[in-house]
C-alpha positions, 0 to 999 in steps of 0.5 A, spaced: 495 542 477 489 538 473 484 535 477 485 529 473 492 528 475 490 529 483 485 523 482 490 518 480 494 520 485 489 518 490 492 511 489 498 513 492 495 516 498 491 510 500 497 505 499 502 509 502 499 512 508 493 508 510 495 501 509 501 502 513 498 505 519 492 500 519 496 494 518 501 496 524 496 498 529 491 493 528 494 486 526 501 485 522 508 486 525 512 483 520 511 481 513 516 478 507 512 479 500 513 478 493 509 481 487 509 480 480 506 483 474 508 480 467 504 482 461 502 477 456 502 482 450 508 485 452 516 484 454 515 488 460 515 486 467 514 489 474 516 485 480 516 488 487 520 485 493 517 488 500 520 487 507 516 490 513 517 490 521 513 494 526 514 493 534 509 496 538 511 498 545 506 498 551 506 505 554 500 504 559 493 500 559 491 499 552 496 505 549 502 503 544 507 507 541 509 503 534 516 504 531 518 500 525 520 500 518 519 498 511 523 497 504 520 496 497 525 494 491 521 495 485 524 492 479 522 494 472 524 490 466 522 494 460 524 490 454 519 494 449 522 499 445 522 506 449 525 513 446 530 513 452 535 509 456 530 504 461 536 502 465 535 509 469 528 506 472 530 499 472 531 499 480 526 503 485 527 504 492 522 506 497 524 506 504 519 508 510 520 509 517 513 508 521 512 512 527 505 511 530 501 512 537 494 509 538 490 509 545 483 507 547 478 512 548 473 508 551 471 500 551 470 500 543 473 506 540 481 507 539 484 513 536 491 512 532 496 517 529 501 516 524 508 520 521 511 516 516 517 519 513 519 516 506 525 515 501 522 514 494 528 514 489 532 511 484 538 512 489 543 512 484 547 517 488 546 520 495 540 522 498 537 529 496 531 533 498 527 531 492 528 523 494 524 525 501 517 525 502 512 526 508 506 522 509 501 521 515 494 520 518 489 520 524 484 515 525 478 513 529 477 506 530 470 503 532 472 495 534 467 491 536 470 484 533 470 481 540 464 484 543 459 479 545 453 484 545 452 484 538 450 479 533 455 480 527 462 483 530 464 489 526 470 494 525 469 501 522 475 505 521 474 513 519 480 518 518 484 523 514 490 522 511 496 527 508 501 525 503 506 530 500 507 526 493 500 528 491 500 536 491 493 536 494 494 541 500 489 538 505 488 532 508 483 527 504 478 522 508 479 514 509 473 509 510 474 502 511 468 497 514 469 490 516 463 485 518 463 478 520 457 475 518 457 468 521 462 463 523 464 462 515 463 468 512 466 476 513 467 482 508 471 488 508 468 494 504 473 500 503 479 503 500 485 500 498 482 493 499 475 490 499 474 483 500 469 477 502 472 471 506 470 464 507 473 460 512 474 453 510 477 451 516 480 455 522 487 455 519 485 456 511 481 462 508 479 463 501 477 470 499 475 474 493 478 481 493 479 488 489 485 492 491 489 498 489 497 498 489 502 503 487 508 507 488 511 514 487 518 515 486 523 521 484 528 520 478 535 522 481 537 522 473 532 526 469 529 523 463 528 527 456 522 525 452 519 528 446 523 535 449 520 534 456 524 533 462 521 527 466 523 527 474 518 522 477 515 516 476 508 513 478 504 507 478 497 505 480 494 498 479 487 496 480 486 489 481 481 483 482 482 476 484 482 470 489 486 469 495 488 464 500 491 464 507 493 459 511 495 459 518 502 456 519 501 457 527 497 462 531 500 468 529 504 466 522 500 466 516 502 464 509 498 467 503 497 468 496 493 472 491 492 472 484 488 476 479 488 480 473 489 488 473 483 492 470 487 498 471 495 499 470 497 506 469 505 507 469 507 514 468 513 518 467 512 525 470 515 532 471 516 536 478 509 539 477 506 531 477 504 533 470 504 527 465 510 526 460 510 519 458 506 513 459 509 507 459 506 500 457 499 500 460 497 493 458 493 489 463 496 483 465 496 477 470 497 479 478 501 475 483 502 477 490 505 472 495 508 472 502 508 470 509 506 475 515 506 475 523 500 478 525 497 479 532 
C-alpha cells in the first residue's frame, strides 16, 4: 500500500478512535446530531444523522468503566452522472460499541483505555466479517482545568491509537492541548479539532474552529468501475468555520457549526485500500447542529 493512501486514512483513525474515547471519558454522555454538506456546483449532497450514548460506571474513587454506543447513518444523494448504480452506496451505517476504562494515577494525571468494535457497511444483507472493524487507544490526560495553583488552567492529552481500517500495522500518536486564557477566552490545539472560544456569557459561547471528519465502510455489493472492483468507500473532510454553543441547562447544550470545506475526498477503494474511483470532490458549505448532554 502506498504512503499517500495511508496518510489520507489518518483522518479515519482520528475521528473513529480519538474523539469517541475522549468525548466519552471527559465530557459528552449523550448526543443527537445532524450534518449536511450540499454542493453549490453539483447535484450531490452528503447528510449524516448521529446518535450517541455513553454511561460511566464508577468502580472506586475516581475510576470509571464506560460502556456505550453510537450510530451514524450516512445518506449520499449522488445525482451527478456516474458510471455505476449509485443506489448501492446511497445509505451507509456505522455502529460502534464503546468500551472504556479510566482511572487517576495522581491528583492531575489520568489514564484511559478504549476498545471500540465497529460495524461499518451498506448493510444490504446480514453482517459479514468484512463489515467489522476494531479500533482502540490508550491515553494519558494531564488535567489542570480546575487547579487553583496555575494562572491559566490547561489540559494535555497524549496517546496512541490503532485502527484496523487503515492497514498500518502499528499504533499512531495523538496529541491535544487545551488552555483557558482568561474568563472570556480559551483555545484547543490538536487533531481532529482545534478552536478558539469566546465566552459571551456563562451560557453562550462563540468559536472559530478547524476540524477533520470522515468515515470508512464496506460495500456488501461491490461496484465495477473501469474494469476494477470497488469494495470499500471512504470520506475525509477538512473544514473551518464558526460555531455557537448555548447551555439550555447546566448539562444540556445546543450547538451549531457552519463553515466551508477546504478538502473533501470521497473515494471508492478496493480491499487493499487502493483508490478505484473518485467521487465528486468539490468543496462546499458545511453545517453541523445538534444537542448534547455533558458533564
